[in-house]
Backbone bond lengths (Angstrom), bond angles and torsions (degrees), N, CA, C in turn:
res aa  C-N    CA-C-N  psi(-1)  N-CA   C-N-CA  omega(-1)  CA-C   N-CA-C  phi
1 M - - - 1.504 - - 1.555 107.27 -
2 T 1.315 114.83 136.18 1.401 122.92 171.62 1.489 113.40 -90.54
3 R 1.290 117.63 127.57 1.477 121.86 179.11 1.526 110.55 -120.58
4 I 1.307 117.04 128.61 1.453 124.07 176.45 1.484 108.52 -121.45
5 L 1.336 116.37 124.80 1.473 123.71 171.78 1.532 108.53 -95.96
6 H 1.312 115.56 117.01 1.505 120.57 -176.98 1.523 107.63 -105.17
7 I 1.330 115.85 116.44 1.446 119.37 176.39 1.589 103.93 -123.91
8 S 1.330 113.37 162.29 1.477 120.24 -174.40 1.474 109.78 -156.55
9 D 1.349 117.30 159.28 1.438 127.22 164.15 1.587 109.40 49.42
10 T 1.331 114.17 55.66 1.402 117.98 179.15 1.568 111.52 -73.53
11 H 1.318 115.56 -26.47 1.485 123.71 175.25 1.537 109.41 45.44
12 F 1.335 115.42 60.28 1.496 117.24 174.92 1.467 109.87 -60.00
13 G 1.361 115.24 132.80 1.427 126.26 -166.69 1.460 110.89 113.71
14 T 1.351 117.04 -19.02 1.461 123.19 172.97 1.484 111.71 -129.86
15 E 1.363 116.88 15.49 1.536 121.79 -176.36 1.511 107.67 -71.97
16 M 1.331 114.07 155.35 1.452 123.86 175.34 1.549 107.88 -107.11
17 D 1.320 118.67 126.46 1.393 122.25 -174.71 1.506 113.62 -60.20
18 D 1.334 119.51 -39.99 1.424 120.75 -173.49 1.579 109.27 -73.26
19 V 1.315 115.51 -31.24 1.515 118.82 174.15 1.533 109.53 -69.45
20 Q 1.350 118.23 -43.86 1.426 120.88 -178.95 1.607 109.28 -60.49
21 R 1.332 115.24 -44.99 1.501 116.20 175.74 1.479 112.50 -59.12
22 A 1.327 116.86 -41.68 1.425 120.13 179.45 1.558 113.82 -63.02
23 L 1.357 116.50 -41.51 1.389 123.15 -179.55 1.507 109.25 -65.46
24 L 1.304 118.75 -42.47 1.473 119.69 178.35 1.541 109.46 -61.95
25 A 1.320 115.14 -40.23 1.511 116.26 -177.76 1.550 107.19 -66.43
26 L 1.325 117.52 -41.22 1.461 120.00 -179.34 1.510 110.19 -59.45
27 S 1.358 116.23 -47.82 1.469 120.37 -176.57 1.467 110.89 -58.68
28 H 1.386 118.76 -40.81 1.431 123.12 -178.04 1.538 109.43 -72.28
29 R 1.319 116.75 -26.43 1.479 121.18 178.51 1.531 108.56 -76.28
30 L 1.301 119.10 -43.44 1.469 120.86 -175.27 1.516 114.15 -81.28
31 L 1.325 118.83 -28.89 1.417 127.04 177.24 1.505 110.97 52.29
32 P 1.333 118.96 64.43 1.490 119.69 178.78 1.568 113.07 -70.78
33 E 1.304 113.28 161.74 1.471 116.78 174.60 1.466 112.67 -72.71
34 V 1.328 116.97 -34.98 1.458 123.37 -178.24 1.527 108.15 -149.72
35 I 1.315 116.68 149.21 1.491 122.06 178.33 1.538 106.10 -115.94
36 V 1.322 114.80 127.94 1.511 120.59 176.96 1.501 109.81 -101.74
37 L 1.335 117.90 129.96 1.426 122.65 178.02 1.513 108.40 -119.78
38 T 1.350 116.62 106.30 1.458 119.74 -171.36 1.531 114.25 -95.51
39 G 1.320 114.54 57.81 1.464 119.65 165.10 1.515 115.60 83.08
40 D 1.315 111.19 174.30 1.437 124.05 -169.84 1.588 108.58 50.26
41 I 1.308 110.92 54.28 1.470 120.12 -177.62 1.574 107.27 -71.04
42 T 1.328 117.64 -35.02 1.439 125.13 178.73 1.501 112.81 -118.10
43 Q 1.292 116.05 165.89 1.460 120.58 177.50 1.508 114.14 -84.81
44 R 1.329 115.74 -39.31 1.487 121.09 -174.80 1.520 111.67 -138.75
45 A 1.316 117.97 19.51 1.479 120.37 173.20 1.510 115.05 59.23
46 R 1.393 116.29 27.06 1.472 120.06 -175.79 1.552 107.30 -90.18
47 P 1.337 115.28 152.03 1.490 119.22 -176.72 1.512 112.25 -54.38
48 R 1.315 120.32 -43.90 1.467 120.75 -176.51 1.535 109.93 -67.87
49 Q 1.335 117.49 -29.70 1.445 117.64 177.23 1.513 110.32 -72.24
50 F 1.290 117.44 -43.45 1.494 119.90 173.44 1.525 112.67 -60.86
51 A 1.315 117.94 -36.77 1.489 121.25 177.95 1.524 107.98 -62.10
52 A 1.300 118.47 -42.56 1.485 122.02 -179.60 1.560 109.18 -65.81
53 A 1.332 115.02 -40.78 1.475 120.42 177.66 1.490 111.26 -63.39
54 S 1.311 117.14 -42.89 1.427 121.50 -176.86 1.571 109.42 -67.34
55 A 1.343 117.84 -37.98 1.482 120.63 177.08 1.535 110.45 -64.64
56 F 1.297 114.76 -38.22 1.463 119.47 176.85 1.522 112.93 -65.14
57 I 1.322 116.92 -45.38 1.458 121.88 177.80 1.555 109.93 -60.74
58 D 1.289 117.57 -42.33 1.459 121.67 -179.16 1.558 110.89 -63.18
59 S 1.276 117.88 -26.60 1.448 119.93 -179.70 1.580 115.36 -87.11
60 L 1.361 113.11 -3.98 1.429 116.86 179.62 1.548 111.97 -79.44
61 P 1.344 119.96 152.79 1.421 121.43 -170.24 1.527 115.65 -88.46
62 A 1.300 118.68 12.43 1.453 121.11 -176.82 1.524 110.80 -150.71
63 P 1.284 120.05 162.25 1.513 122.11 173.31 1.454 108.90 -55.73
64 V 1.361 113.97 146.18 1.471 121.48 178.57 1.520 111.44 -115.63
65 L 1.235 116.86 122.01 1.455 123.12 172.09 1.546 107.95 -99.72
66 A 1.363 115.71 113.66 1.505 119.47 -174.80 1.515 108.70 -120.05
67 V 1.308 115.49 147.71 1.471 121.64 170.72 1.540 106.46 -125.98
68 P 1.323 120.25 150.73 1.422 118.71 -177.38 1.523 114.31 -78.53
69 G 1.275 117.61 156.36 1.439 126.38 173.26 1.548 110.66 -112.73
70 N 1.359 116.43 171.31 1.442 118.18 -175.86 1.591 109.67 -63.98
71 H 1.338 119.49 -27.56 1.379 120.84 -178.99 1.549 111.52 -74.62
72 D 1.327 118.21 -10.64 1.421 120.93 -176.96 1.538 111.65 -92.75
73 I 1.342 117.01 9.64 1.404 125.29 174.08 1.569 108.56 -111.44
74 P 1.320 119.98 136.21 1.522 118.77 -177.66 1.507 109.85 -55.38
75 L 1.351 115.32 137.93 1.467 119.18 178.34 1.541 110.00 -97.57
76 F 1.324 117.34 -40.89 1.474 118.71 -172.11 1.496 112.78 -100.01
77 N 1.293 118.84 -22.67 1.463 122.50 177.03 1.575 109.32 -85.07
78 L 1.253 114.40 83.96 1.502 119.36 -172.72 1.524 113.11 -65.07
79 L 1.328 115.75 -31.39 1.456 117.37 178.86 1.565 110.44 -66.33
80 R 1.302 117.80 -47.27 1.441 120.95 175.22 1.566 112.04 -63.74
81 R 1.330 115.65 -43.20 1.449 120.38 177.12 1.494 110.69 -53.83
82 G 1.340 118.13 -39.70 1.427 122.67 -177.97 1.491 114.66 -78.14
83 L 1.356 116.43 -39.91 1.477 119.84 -171.24 1.562 113.23 -99.00
84 R 1.295 116.38 -40.84 1.452 118.30 -177.53 1.567 111.22 -141.99
85 P 1.269 114.60 67.94 1.456 119.13 -169.58 1.518 115.59 -64.72
86 Y 1.316 113.03 -29.35 1.508 117.69 -175.09 1.524 112.77 -104.92
87 L 1.353 117.09 17.16 1.484 119.97 -174.93 1.489 111.57 -56.81
88 H 1.328 117.42 -55.55 1.468 120.37 -174.24 1.518 110.60 -69.46
89 Y 1.340 117.18 -34.33 1.438 120.02 175.07 1.526 111.64 -60.51
90 Q 1.298 115.68 -46.85 1.436 118.33 -178.13 1.498 115.36 -70.15
91 Q 1.316 113.87 -29.62 1.479 116.98 177.51 1.541 110.85 -74.29
92 A 1.312 120.12 -34.15 1.444 124.05 -174.53 1.464 115.96 -96.26
93 I 1.381 118.08 -31.97 1.467 121.89 -168.94 1.505 108.38 -112.31
94 N 1.288 117.76 -65.01 1.493 119.96 -174.98 1.519 107.29 -166.22
95 R 1.349 118.04 135.20 1.424 121.35 175.83 1.542 109.52 -67.90
96 E 1.300 118.33 -26.59 1.436 124.03 -179.79 1.446 111.22 -85.42
97 L 1.400 118.66 121.56 1.448 122.10 178.35 1.502 113.97 -83.23
98 E 1.262 118.79 -18.36 1.471 123.19 179.14 1.569 110.45 -133.74
99 P 1.287 113.55 69.35 1.471 119.52 -176.89 1.551 112.85 -72.44
100 E 1.328 114.03 164.12 1.445 119.30 175.06 1.515 108.38 -129.59
101 F 1.366 115.70 154.92 1.384 124.60 175.29 1.521 108.04 -131.60
102 L 1.348 118.51 116.82 1.442 120.18 -175.58 1.552 107.90 -125.38
103 S 1.417 111.27 141.36 1.445 119.19 172.62 1.550 105.18 -145.97
104 P 1.262 119.81 175.84 1.450 120.55 175.71 1.550 115.03 -60.88
105 T 1.290 116.31 -21.57 1.461 121.45 -175.58 1.568 112.19 -114.11
106 L 1.342 118.01 -0.91 1.473 120.26 -170.57 1.470 109.65 -147.10
107 M 1.400 118.09 131.87 1.395 124.44 162.22 1.551 106.79 -119.75
108 L 1.312 114.02 114.79 1.472 121.12 -178.52 1.548 109.25 -121.86
109 L 1.364 113.47 119.40 1.402 121.48 -172.45 1.538 109.61 -116.75
110 G 1.349 117.19 123.55 1.420 122.59 175.24 1.522 110.64 -91.53
111 V 1.338 114.71 140.20 1.489 121.20 178.97 1.487 110.35 -130.26
112 N 1.271 117.60 133.56 1.466 123.76 179.57 1.526 109.60 -89.25
113 S 1.359 114.95 104.29 1.468 120.17 -179.70 1.535 112.57 -95.29
114 T 1.347 117.75 2.78 1.446 118.61 177.90 1.525 111.64 -82.41
115 R 1.342 115.48 157.76 1.439 120.07 176.21 1.611 106.14 -142.34
116 P 1.388 116.11 118.82 1.426 115.87 -177.61 1.520 117.25 -55.63
117 R 1.329 118.31 -24.62 1.440 120.85 179.34 1.582 111.91 -76.93
118 R 1.271 116.55 -9.88 1.458 121.52 176.72 1.493 110.85 -110.51
119 H 1.288 122.33 137.09 1.428 123.47 -178.47 1.502 109.97 -81.55
120 V 1.307 118.31 -34.89 1.479 120.80 -175.29 1.505 112.30 -125.58
121 D 1.330 116.73 -45.50 1.451 119.51 -167.04 1.492 112.76 -69.41
122 G 1.313 114.83 150.13 1.500 117.33 176.57 1.535 110.01 -111.21
123 E 1.336 114.23 161.06 1.439 122.43 -173.06 1.491 111.55 -148.96
124 L 1.309 115.96 141.79 1.499 121.90 173.84 1.565 108.27 -113.58
125 S 1.274 118.95 134.49 1.439 119.42 174.01 1.495 108.72 -87.26
126 M 1.357 114.87 161.94 1.405 121.03 177.22 1.534 109.97 -65.68
127 A 1.287 118.12 -28.79 1.487 121.01 177.41 1.541 109.39 -66.88
128 Q 1.337 115.84 -42.56 1.461 118.60 179.64 1.534 110.06 -66.11
129 I 1.292 117.88 -42.79 1.454 123.23 178.92 1.567 110.12 -60.15
130 R 1.291 116.92 -43.35 1.490 119.39 177.95 1.488 111.16 -66.39
131 H 1.307 118.10 -46.00 1.442 123.02 -178.52 1.529 111.98 -56.01
132 V 1.343 115.20 -48.98 1.458 120.58 -178.25 1.495 109.94 -66.06
133 S 1.334 117.14 -37.81 1.493 121.91 178.17 1.553 110.13 -61.53
134 Q 1.343 115.53 -41.07 1.513 120.39 -178.15 1.570 107.81 -67.48
135 R 1.344 116.92 -41.52 1.425 118.23 -178.46 1.498 110.48 -68.63
136 L 1.334 119.92 -39.64 1.468 123.29 177.00 1.522 113.20 -59.29
137 A 1.351 112.87 -42.37 1.489 119.44 -178.72 1.549 112.37 -65.95
138 A 1.327 113.94 -21.25 1.444 118.08 -179.81 1.579 115.31 -90.69
139 A 1.326 115.37 0.77 1.436 120.91 179.51 1.529 112.09 -67.80
140 S 1.258 114.76 154.12 1.501 121.56 178.09 1.502 108.82 -83.89
141 P 1.317 119.13 156.47 1.425 121.70 -178.38 1.533 113.04 -59.27
142 E 1.324 116.35 -25.21 1.526 118.03 -176.09 1.489 111.63 -83.79
143 Q 1.345 119.97 -16.14 1.434 121.75 -174.01 1.506 113.42 -81.67
144 L 1.383 114.18 133.79 1.469 120.76 163.77 1.463 107.64 -69.81
145 R 1.320 119.31 130.70 1.467 123.39 -176.51 1.499 111.82 -107.94
146 V 1.262 117.47 108.50 1.512 123.83 -171.82 1.567 108.93 -123.89
147 V 1.309 113.36 136.52 1.460 121.40 170.57 1.536 108.71 -117.55
148 A 1.337 113.87 136.60 1.412 121.09 -175.42 1.536 110.69 -124.08
149 L 1.347 121.60 122.36 1.412 125.50 176.56 1.539 107.47 -141.20
150 H 1.355 117.86 174.32 1.469 119.34 -179.40 1.492 113.05 -85.46
151 H 1.281 120.94 -45.02 1.466 123.68 -173.00 1.579 111.27 -84.60
152 P 1.262 117.53 145.74 1.475 120.50 -178.94 1.510 114.40 -71.64
153 V 1.352 113.48 147.95 1.506 118.97 176.18 1.481 109.99 -102.21
154 K 1.336 117.71 -9.79 1.536 122.05 175.72 1.498 107.78 -155.36
155 V 1.357 114.08 139.84 1.432 120.97 179.30 1.497 110.88 -120.93
156 I 1.322 117.77 159.16 1.495 123.78 -177.79 1.554 111.49 -112.73
157 E 1.333 115.14 -8.15 1.474 117.53 179.97 1.545 104.56 -125.01
158 E 1.309 113.77 140.50 1.489 121.36 -174.19 1.521 109.11 -63.12
159 K 1.300 119.50 -35.14 1.470 120.10 -177.02 1.526 112.73 -68.42
160 D 1.302 118.07 -13.26 1.453 122.02 -179.98 1.553 111.91 -93.30
161 R 1.276 119.57 -0.49 1.447 121.49 -176.04 1.522 110.86 -59.74
162 E 1.308 117.89 -33.02 1.515 122.05 -176.38 1.509 107.33 -72.19
163 N 1.349 118.26 -12.56 1.524 116.51 -179.54 1.532 112.14 -96.67
164 L 1.323 116.06 0.32 1.489 118.08 178.16 1.551 108.44 -62.58
165 V 1.306 115.71 141.55 1.453 120.54 174.23 1.463 112.38 -61.68
166 R 1.295 120.93 138.61 1.468 120.54 177.84 1.539 111.67 -67.70
167 R 1.321 114.84 138.40 1.475 124.87 -172.81 1.556 110.66 72.09
168 H 1.265 118.00 26.40 1.407 120.72 178.62 1.555 113.14 -63.61
169 R 1.348 118.44 -33.48 1.453 118.99 -179.02 1.572 108.05 -70.01
170 K 1.328 117.37 -44.32 1.463 117.87 178.89 1.490 112.24 -62.34
171 A 1.354 115.63 -38.69 1.527 119.18 -179.92 1.480 109.74 -66.22
172 V 1.347 119.82 -46.45 1.427 121.51 -179.13 1.502 112.06 -61.56
173 D 1.355 116.37 -47.29 1.484 118.36 -178.32 1.505 110.48 -61.23
174 A 1.370 118.29 -42.24 1.463 119.99 -176.33 1.482 110.92 -72.85
175 W 1.345 118.85 -40.28 1.448 118.88 -176.91 1.518 112.59 -73.46
176 V 1.344 118.78 -38.09 1.406 120.21 174.33 1.505 112.31 -59.88
177 Q 1.301 118.18 -43.47 1.453 123.36 177.37 1.545 109.98 -62.34
178 A 1.343 115.18 -36.10 1.534 118.46 -175.97 1.514 110.55 -80.68
179 G 1.380 119.44 -12.04 1.419 118.12 173.93 1.476 116.54 120.01
180 V 1.362 121.07 8.72 1.458 123.18 -177.56 1.517 108.78 -60.50
181 D 1.356 118.06 141.49 1.470 120.40 174.23 1.539 108.94 -102.04
182 L 1.350 118.03 -36.88 1.453 120.37 -171.42 1.452 111.54 -149.25
183 V 1.344 117.50 133.30 1.467 123.02 176.27 1.527 106.31 -112.83
184 L 1.268 119.48 123.83 1.423 128.23 -179.01 1.552 110.76 -103.56
185 A 1.323 116.97 133.15 1.459 118.83 179.86 1.552 109.92 -154.22
186 G 1.310 116.78 178.02 1.449 124.95 178.66 1.476 113.95 -141.27
187 H 1.342 117.80 -126.28 1.482 125.95 167.50 1.541 111.45 84.06
188 I 1.319 117.99 -45.48 1.460 115.28 -171.65 1.530 113.23 -105.14
189 H 1.324 118.92 10.64 1.472 124.23 171.32 1.520 110.66 60.26
190 L 1.329 120.10 28.55 1.437 122.19 -177.56 1.573 107.86 -131.57
191 P 1.374 115.51 112.36 1.472 117.50 -179.96 1.524 111.11 -77.82
192 Y 1.335 116.62 139.29 1.449 121.03 173.72 1.514 108.17 -170.29
193 V 1.301 115.12 163.96 1.476 122.49 174.36 1.583 104.09 -126.52
194 A 1.340 112.74 139.26 1.507 119.28 -177.23 1.530 109.46 -144.51
195 K 1.248 119.33 149.12 1.460 123.72 175.76 1.564 107.82 -74.02
196 L 1.285 115.14 150.23 1.465 122.90 174.84 1.556 109.66 -116.81
197 G 1.283 114.12 157.67 1.481 122.76 174.80 1.518 111.01 94.12
198 A 1.333 112.62 161.38 1.434 122.39 178.32 1.547 111.37 -85.32
199 P 1.350 115.43 161.28 1.489 116.03 174.69 1.499 114.60 -53.39
200 G 1.288 118.12 133.28 1.508 120.48 -177.56 1.495 113.27 96.55
201 Q 1.370 116.85 -19.09 1.468 119.21 176.26 1.542 109.23 -79.68
202 R 1.316 116.57 163.27 1.451 120.95 172.74 1.520 109.03 -65.28
203 L 1.312 116.95 156.01 1.428 123.69 -172.23 1.540 111.21 -82.95
204 A 1.263 116.74 131.24 1.482 121.81 174.50 1.581 106.00 -144.87
205 W 1.314 114.96 171.11 1.437 120.39 -168.86 1.568 109.34 -135.29
206 T 1.316 115.54 159.12 1.441 122.95 166.10 1.520 109.18 -128.47
207 A 1.314 116.10 141.17 1.516 122.26 177.65 1.460 108.81 -128.03
208 Q 1.343 116.43 124.82 1.441 123.09 175.81 1.487 108.99 -99.84
209 A 1.322 118.39 144.09 1.477 122.73 175.23 1.528 107.61 -107.56
210 G 1.345 114.98 147.34 1.489 118.41 171.95 1.513 109.41 -77.65
211 T 1.311 117.08 -169.91 1.451 121.06 174.02 1.479 109.50 -77.80
212 A 1.406 114.66 126.99 1.391 119.91 -173.34 1.552 112.59 -74.83
213 L 1.350 118.87 -38.56 1.463 119.96 -165.17 1.594 112.09 -131.63
214 S 1.343 116.09 -17.76 1.429 119.96 -168.09 1.547 112.12 -79.83
215 H 1.393 114.06 153.22 1.475 116.93 169.97 1.516 112.03 -81.24
216 R 1.402 117.78 -0.74 1.436 120.75 177.34 1.531 110.61 -79.33
217 L 1.339 114.79 63.61 1.465 119.46 -178.13 1.478 113.18 -80.41
218 R 1.322 115.89 151.84 1.486 122.60 -178.79 1.543 108.79 -96.56
219 D 1.312 114.86 120.13 1.454 122.25 177.85 1.527 107.99 50.96
220 S 1.299 118.81 -124.41 1.517 120.53 -176.87 1.546 108.11 -106.82
221 V 1.318 119.81 15.31 1.495 121.32 179.23 1.471 109.70 -75.20
222 P 1.315 119.40 123.06 1.470 122.35 178.04 1.534 113.62 -72.71
223 N 1.341 116.48 167.15 1.445 119.38 167.17 1.613 110.01 -52.94
224 S 1.276 114.70 139.01 1.504 117.13 -176.74 1.501 109.97 -153.86
225 V 1.341 115.81 158.86 1.450 127.41 175.65 1.510 106.58 -140.44
226 N 1.318 114.85 165.03 1.483 123.71 178.04 1.547 111.34 -115.19
227 L 1.276 116.03 147.93 1.435 122.82 170.90 1.500 108.63 -125.50
228 I 1.346 117.57 124.76 1.447 122.99 -178.75 1.578 105.48 -108.20
229 E 1.307 117.73 131.50 1.467 121.58 176.19 1.506 106.36 -124.21
230 H 1.354 115.13 135.60 1.443 120.67 -174.59 1.546 109.41 -141.69
231 E 1.349 115.46 134.29 1.445 122.56 175.58 1.507 107.96 -134.58
232 C 1.337 117.25 143.46 1.448 123.86 176.52 1.546 107.06 -131.38
233 G 1.313 114.28 124.21 1.491 119.98 175.06 1.506 112.37 -150.94
234 D 1.334 114.28 133.43 1.475 119.76 -178.75 1.560 112.33 57.39
235 G 1.335 113.13 35.83 1.491 117.68 179.67 1.475 116.74 77.47
236 A 1.356 117.21 1.35 1.512 118.76 179.45 1.498 107.73 -105.47
237 H 1.329 114.32 141.27 1.491 120.04 -179.93 1.523 107.17 -112.50
238 H 1.359 111.28 137.41 1.475 119.20 177.79 1.509 106.42 -125.25
239 C 1.297 118.81 122.34 1.469 123.31 179.13 1.476 113.80 -137.45
240 T 1.350 115.78 132.49 1.437 121.68 177.82 1.524 111.64 -127.52
241 L 1.319 115.31 153.62 1.449 117.53 177.40 1.515 106.86 -127.46
242 Q 1.342 116.54 127.36 1.438 123.60 176.89 1.537 109.26 -108.26
243 R 1.283 115.06 139.23 1.465 118.94 171.64 1.588 108.72 -109.13
244 W 1.335 114.33 125.09 1.411 120.50 179.08 1.530 109.41 -109.55
245 D 1.333 115.69 123.69 1.464 122.46 -177.88 1.504 110.52 -106.62
246 F 1.342 117.08 147.71 1.435 120.68 174.33 1.479 113.04 -76.96
247 D 1.310 116.88 126.42 1.453 124.41 -179.71 1.542 105.70 -103.27
248 A 1.367 115.74 105.35 1.435 119.97 -177.47 1.563 111.35 -63.91
249 S 1.299 116.98 -31.86 1.459 117.66 -176.28 1.474 111.15 -72.81
250 Q 1.355 119.81 -20.27 1.476 121.90 177.34 1.532 111.60 -111.55
251 S 1.346 118.15 -2.75 1.431 123.91 -176.77 1.563 112.73 49.69
252 E 1.367 111.06 44.71 1.473 118.89 177.81 1.486 112.05 -151.56
253 F 1.330 115.75 162.17 1.489 119.45 173.26 1.519 107.00 -87.87
254 S 1.296 115.56 138.39 1.463 124.08 178.58 1.480 112.19 -129.24
255 L 1.312 117.94 150.02 1.471 121.70 -179.32 1.490 110.15 -65.36
256 A 1.342 114.71 122.44 1.471 117.06 -176.95 1.583 111.00 -107.14
257 H 1.330 117.74 -26.87 1.417 119.72 -173.16 1.497 108.70 -163.34
258 Q 1.317 116.99 145.45 1.486 121.44 175.76 1.548 107.72 -137.98
259 R 1.343 114.42 139.98 1.452 120.43 -177.71 1.499 109.42 -141.31
260 C 1.326 114.96 135.28 1.497 122.10 172.24 1.532 109.05 -79.21
261 L 1.253 115.86 134.43 1.459 122.49 178.87 1.518 109.45 -113.75
262 P 1.316 119.49 94.02 1.478 121.28 178.97 1.540 109.03 -62.14
263 L 1.312 117.23 133.81 1.449 123.73 179.53 1.553 110.05 -107.02
264 C 1.354 113.99 150.61 1.487 118.46 179.82 1.526 104.77 -133.66
265 R 1.289 114.29 131.26 1.493 118.97 -173.92 1.543 110.16 -94.52
266 A 1.353 119.51 -32.63 1.452 117.90 -176.98 1.557 109.76 -151.08
267 G 1.314 114.16 152.41 1.481 116.72 177.54 1.469 113.46 73.85
268 A 1.372 116.82 -176.85 1.445 124.80 179.01 1.494 109.57 -79.70
269 H 1.382 114.73 153.00 1.418 117.78 -177.57 1.537 107.30 -118.96
């Protein structure tokens, strides 16, 4: 079984110690194959915040595939934002802004949706969309095909439409056609699962994660993370997504919701 722990929007600089301890305990309990961190790792892209994030990542029990969020680019240091916007990120987290994790049962592709010229909005270039499509098309039948970025490609509340990554429609159409199963994202601190693609297209999904550690909670939504489990046998794929919420009364993450995600390999679903 492949297990992916999806965390997002840790916002180091605003993290809560009891939540961080609980998430570390959960990660060691679940023992995922890989951990995905979909951006906004820090609050203001400061060296000490990246140092705290790096120490947290080092304490996790599995490899971490991270992509930057808009908060991981300097906001007030305009010179650094213009000349070397990812300097501290690359020193502390990963020199690669679009990493990949590959195994016989998993193709996990990181995509950088941030743009230094934009303070908040995300964007995908046509070159990025084509590159990811080509990589997805090269996946083996046994692999779960996952794309991870910071900004959402689909929203469920009208007020979040302004947070959609630019060119999200082109990306979704191309990636669904190329074979993506699941798109992971964050940014809006609202966990949910939604179907991707137009009627008649093959079925794919997107999963948003809430803020994993920060006190910058949205409405009454608690800190949360996602766990994806996938098995493939005799040509059949079985995938589930669990949402784990922080329970302040118990100082631990507990299973809040579980959903089966039917996967489709070819044709319309």
